[in-house]
C-alpha positions, 0 to 999 in steps of 0.5 A, a space after each residue: 482478521 486484524 487490520 495488520 493482517 489485512 494490510 499484509 494481504 493487500 501488499 501481497 496481492 498488489 506487490 506486482 501492480 505497485 512495483 511493476 506496472 508498465 506505466 510506472 516504468 515508462 511514464 512520469 508521475 505527472 502524466 495524466 494517466 499515471 497515479 502519483 503518491 497523492 492519489 495513493 494517499 487518496 489526497 485531493 488538490 496540490 498537497 505540499 505536506 501534512 502532519 498526522 497526529 493521533 489521540 486515544 480517548 481517556 479511560 471510559 470516556 466517549 468525549 475526551 482524549 489524551 494528548 495528541 501525538 505526532 505519528 507521521 510526516 509526509 512531504 510531497 514534490 510539486 508533481 505529487 510524489 513523496 520527497 520525505 516520509 517520517 514515522 514516529 513512535 508513541 513518544 514522538 521520537 523519530 522511528 523511520 525516515 524515507 527519502 526519495 530523489 528523482 531524475 530530470 525525467 521525474 523517475 525515482 532514481 534514489 531511495 533512502 531509508 533509515 531506522 532510528 529505534 532500537 539498539 541497531 539502526 539500519 540504512 537502506 540505499 536503493 539506486 534505479 537505472 532506466 533505459 532510453 524508453 524510461 523503463 526500469 532495468 536495474 535496481 541495486 539495494 545496499 544495506 548498512 554499506 553492504 550490497 543487499 540485492 540487485 534486480 535485473 528487469 527485461 521486457 519483451 518487444 511489445 513490453 507486455 511481459 516483464 521479467 525480473 531476476 532478484 540476485 543476492 549479494 553473493 551472486 545467487 539468484 533468490 527469485 524470478 518474477 514475470 508480469 503479464 499485461 493486457 492491451 490496457 497496460 494492466 497487470 493480469 497475471 504475475 508469477 514469482 518463483 523462488 530458485 531456492 525451494 522452487 515455490 511458485 506464487 501466482 497472482 491473477 487480476 480481473 477487470 470489468 468492462 469499465 476497467 475497474 479491478 474487481 478481483 484479486 486472486 493470489 496463491 502464496 505458498 499453500 494459501 490462497 487469498 482473494 479480494 473482491 471489489 464492488 463498484 457503484 458509478 465507477 467508485 469502489 464501495 465494498 471490498 471483501 477479503 477471503 483466505 482459502 487454506 489447502 482444505 479449499 474451505 473459503 473463509 471470510 476475513 474482512 469487509 471494508 466499505 468506502 464512501 464517495 471520497 474513497 475513505 473507509 467508512 466501516 471495517 468488519 473483521 471476521 475470524 473463521 467467517 464469524 464477525 468479531 469486530 467492527 470499526 466505524 469511521 467519521 470524517 471532517 473534510 477541508 475545502 479540498 475534500 481531504 479529511 482533517 479529522 478522523 474519528 474511529 469507533 469500535 464494536 467488540 460485540 457486533 451482535 449489538 449494533 449499538 455497542 460502539 465505543 470511542 477508539 481513536 482520533 486522528 488529525 491531519 495538518 495539511 499544507 498546500 502549494 
């Protein structure tokens, strides 16, 4: 399973958790229990910004690299949330710019995205509206000056159920979503229904006694996805990804191992449950515990545990407040 597919699967499984968690609607990002974007990026301390660069090794070299290229730039506000995120292509030309604007309660009020690559560049403008309880109740998206979609969000009296309706620019309801939370405000179930073809996607989350998310289960169309997390002393150490087709046969797609800083140590990609590729990662940390140098090694012949080749060098230039 490629890393791109892994990321796509994670996004499918976490879309409700990231976008509809009750706390993210009702609390400022600076609140103690709320996860801000620095935590999403696994950054420690008061990071103001960082510049990400990548360099690939010279052909057949295990020590020398081509010229390092800027691939991304991140700027955060004082409470640790995104202000601007830019990505660049292989020629260091601006590819995508994301900008974030917050209201006086620290809630995301406006989001702008613009693309710069290709013959057709696009703009997306999103506006969020909150009620007096700081709960998101409406989102409007505009693409290239035209209405794109609107989302209307409602809550039950205990705010343990969240319902959202996605409406297209022509007024047709595209899909509806319902989120169920437990008494700890954690997403335990999510249901997405398409009004066009009556398909239903279902997400289930299971937590251990310490509140750690140990199991994601998602039914997406005819496929089922599962992610199993293992912990040691409250810290995630391993993550296993599975795909289950209509035949109900369970296929292992990937195993991801983490260090004590939640950095990925090893990624093992499988195809039909057969190990195909292994990536190992080495880090150099700064005084805050954030990595400033990350070296990736690849083994395309995992039967030989020693057959690792230099694959990628990434560096981060981090500035603190």
